[in-house]
C-alpha positions in Angstrom: -67.3 -38.4 78.7 -63.5 -38.7 78.4 -63.3 -41.5 76.2 -65.9 -39.8 73.8 -64.2 -36.5 73.8 -60.5 -38.0 72.7 -62.2 -40.7 70.2 -63.4 -37.0 68.6 -60.1 -35.3 68.7 -59.0 -38.4 66.9 -61.3 -38.6 64.3 -60.9 -35.2 63.5 -57.1 -35.6 63.4 -57.4 -38.5 60.9 -59.8 -36.2 58.7 -57.4 -33.4 58.3 -54.4 -35.7 57.8 -56.9 -37.6 55.4 -57.9 -34.2 53.2 -54.5 -33.1 53.6 -52.7 -35.7 51.9 -55.8 -36.5 49.0 -55.9 -32.9 48.0 -53.9 -31.8 44.8 -52.6 -28.9 43.4 -54.3 -28.1 40.2 -51.3 -26.9 37.3 -53.6 -24.3 35.8 -53.3 -22.7 38.6 -49.4 -22.1 38.5 -49.3 -19.2 36.7 -45.2 -18.6 35.4 -44.9 -14.6 34.7 -42.8 -13.7 31.8 -40.1 -11.2 31.9 -40.7 -8.4 29.6 -38.0 -8.1 26.8 -36.4 -4.4 27.0 -36.0 -2.7 23.7 -33.6 0.6 23.5 -36.3 2.9 24.5 -36.9 1.3 27.6 -33.4 1.4 28.3 -32.8 5.3 27.4 -36.0 5.8 29.4 -34.4 4.1 32.5 -31.1 5.8 32.2 -32.9 9.4 31.8 -35.0 8.9 35.0 -32.1 8.3 36.7 -30.4 10.9 35.5 -33.1 13.0 36.6 -32.7 11.7 40.2 -29.1 12.4 40.3 -29.3 16.0 39.1 -33.0 17.0 41.5 -30.2 15.2 44.1 -27.2 18.0 43.0 -29.9 20.9 43.1 -31.1 20.1 46.6 -27.6 19.4 47.9 -26.8 22.6 46.6 -30.0 24.8 48.1 -29.4 22.9 51.4 -26.2 24.6 51.4 -26.8 28.0 50.3 -29.6 28.1 52.8 -27.1 26.7 55.6 -25.0 29.3 57.7 -22.0 28.8 60.3 -21.2 30.1 63.3 -17.7 30.1 64.7 -16.6 29.5 68.4 -13.0 30.7 69.2 -12.9 29.4 72.8 -14.5 26.1 74.0 -16.2 26.2 77.3 -14.3 23.1 79.5 -15.8 19.7 79.6 -17.7 20.3 76.2 -17.6 18.1 73.5 -19.4 17.3 70.4 -22.6 15.7 71.9 -22.6 18.3 74.4 -22.5 21.2 72.2 -25.6 19.7 69.6 -27.3 19.2 72.7 -27.3 22.1 74.2 -27.3 24.3 70.5 -30.1 21.8 69.1 -32.7 23.3 71.2 -32.0 26.7 69.5 -32.0 26.0 65.8 -31.4 22.6 63.8 -28.0 22.2 63.4 -26.3 19.9 60.7 -22.8 19.6 61.5 -20.1 20.2 64.3 -16.6 20.4 64.0 -14.2 21.3 67.0 -10.8 21.1 67.1 -8.9 19.6 69.3 -5.7 20.8 71.0 -2.8 18.1 71.3 -0.7 20.1 73.2 -2.3 20.2 76.5 -2.5 16.7 78.9 -6.0 15.3 79.3 -7.5 16.5 82.3 -10.4 15.2 84.3 -12.9 17.2 82.6 -11.9 15.2 79.2 -10.1 16.7 75.9 -9.5 20.5 76.0 -10.8 21.7 72.3 -9.1 25.1 71.5 -12.2 26.2 68.8 -15.0 24.8 66.9 -17.6 25.7 64.0 -21.4 24.8 63.9 -23.3 24.6 60.7 -27.0 25.7 61.1 -29.7 24.6 58.3 -31.0 28.4 58.2 -28.8 31.4 57.8 -31.4 33.4 59.8 -31.5 31.3 62.4 -27.4 30.9 62.6 -27.8 34.6 62.9 -30.0 34.2 65.6 -28.2 32.0 67.6 -24.9 33.8 67.7 -26.2 37.1 68.2 -28.1 35.5 71.5 -25.6 33.4 72.7 -22.4 36.2 72.3 -21.7 37.6 75.7 -23.9 35.8 77.8 -23.2 32.8 80.5 -23.3 28.8 79.4 -25.0 28.4 82.8 -26.2 25.0 83.5 -25.2 22.8 86.5 -23.8 24.8 89.0 -21.0 21.7 90.1 -20.0 22.0 85.7 -17.0 23.8 85.0 -18.1 25.6 82.5 -20.8 27.3 84.9 -19.2 30.6 84.8 -17.7 30.7 81.5 -18.8 33.3 78.3 -20.0 32.3 75.1 -17.7 33.7 72.6 -19.7 33.2 69.2 -19.6 34.9 66.1 -21.7 34.3 62.1 -19.5 34.1 59.3 -21.0 36.0 56.8 -20.6 34.2 52.8 -19.0 31.3 54.8 -19.7 27.7 54.1 -18.7 24.0 55.4 -17.0 23.6 51.9 -14.7 26.6 52.6 -14.0 24.7 56.1 -13.1 21.4 54.6 -10.6 23.1 52.3 -9.2 24.8 55.0 -8.7 21.7 57.2 -7.1 19.9 54.1 -4.3 22.6 53.3 -3.6 22.6 57.3 -3.2 18.8 57.1 -1.0 18.8 53.8 1.0 21.7 55.1 1.7 19.5 58.3 2.5 16.3 56.6 5.0 18.4 54.5 6.9 19.3 57.4 6.8 16.3 59.0 8.3 14.3 55.8 10.7 17.4 56.0 12.2 16.7 59.7 12.3 13.2 58.9 14.8 13.6 56.0 16.5 16.0 58.4 16.6 13.3 61.0 17.5 10.6 58.7 20.6 12.6 56.9 22.2 13.5 60.4 22.0 9.8 61.3 23.6 8.6 58.2 26.2 11.4 58.9 27.0 10.1 62.3 26.9 6.8 61.4 29.6 7.7 58.4 32.0 9.3 60.6 32.0 6.5 62.8 32.9 4.3 60.1 35.2 6.5 58.9 37.5 6.8 62.4 37.0 2.8 62.7 38.8 2.6 59.2 41.7 5.5 60.0 42.3 3.5 63.4 42.6 0.1 61.8 45.0 1.6 59.4 47.3 3.0 61.6 47.7 0.5 63.5 48.4 -1.7 60.4 51.3 1.2 59.3 51.9 0.8 63.2 52.6 -3.0 63.3 54.7 -2.9 60.1 57.3 -0.4 61.0 57.4 -2.0 64.7 56.1 1.1 66.4 52.9 -0.4 67.7 54.1 -1.4 71.0 56.1 1.9 71.8 52.8 3.7 70.6 50.9 1.8 73.0 53.1 2.5 75.9 52.9 6.4 75.2 49.1 6.6 75.6 49.1 7.1 79.4 46.1 6.5 81.6 44.1 9.3 82.2 42.6 9.8 86.0 39.5 9.0 87.1 36.8 11.9 87.5 34.6 10.5 89.3 36.1 11.1 92.5 33.5 12.0 95.2 33.7 15.4 97.5 34.3 13.7 100.4 37.3 11.7 99.4 39.1 14.9 98.1 37.9 16.1 101.8 39.7 12.9 103.5 42.5 13.4 101.4 42.7 17.6 102.8 42.6 16.3 106.3 45.1 13.5 106.2 47.6 16.0 104.7 47.1 18.8 107.8 47.5 16.2 110.2 50.9 14.7 108.3 52.2 18.2 108.7 50.4 18.8 112.6 52.5 15.8 113.6 55.4 16.8 111.9 55.9 19.9 113.4 55.2 18.1 116.7 58.1 15.8 116.6 60.1 18.5 114.9 59.9 20.9 118.0 60.7 18.2 120.5 63.5 16.9 118.6 64.7 20.7 119.1 63.9 21.0 122.7 65.7 17.8 123.3 68.8 19.2 121.5 68.9 22.2 123.7 68.7 20.3 126.8 
């Protein structure tokens, strides 16, 4: 039985191979798709369709921006980040964008980066107003172990304020900061150049004086006139020791002088 099954399998394989090799593809079955030549009318139609799509997208973006509302948060609870804000506020309404201003002066603590204020853009004005009324004055809550558990939400809906206005304000503040930094760098550079010029000027004057004095033969006399200053690094202990030494000498003089007077009297 085993030999018969093996022979049948070999015969099937041989048939399949021969069939695959003997079959030929018919050339008439191959179809070549010819590209249609574009006319001026077709090109104009395509351009008009693209313009319509772009204008429709612009209208949709303007409409979405008109419907959106922005809520301002003057304080951010400790430990809150952009992801945490999105996670908590997305339960109340649909959120589009979030921006939190980082406090650069504060050091990074165990709770992470500290944020000073923030803006949240909601997809609907009505829901933005509702969220602002719902959160303002209420506790953050959450886990009892979190730092923000006892904090209170402070937020306000900004009437007529859009995300574009926020971006413009941030760009303006960044430009002002860059100008201030450039002005400070210019002042520091001027001070450094002035200091270097004064040092160079002093060294030139010193070399000129040396040259003139050497010419007149007064350089050695001038060098001897320069007296060495006393060292100021003397410690208190050395001064105290010096004081006690003087006192001892005075005491010894008094003793020996008294003895000499007694001997002379005797």
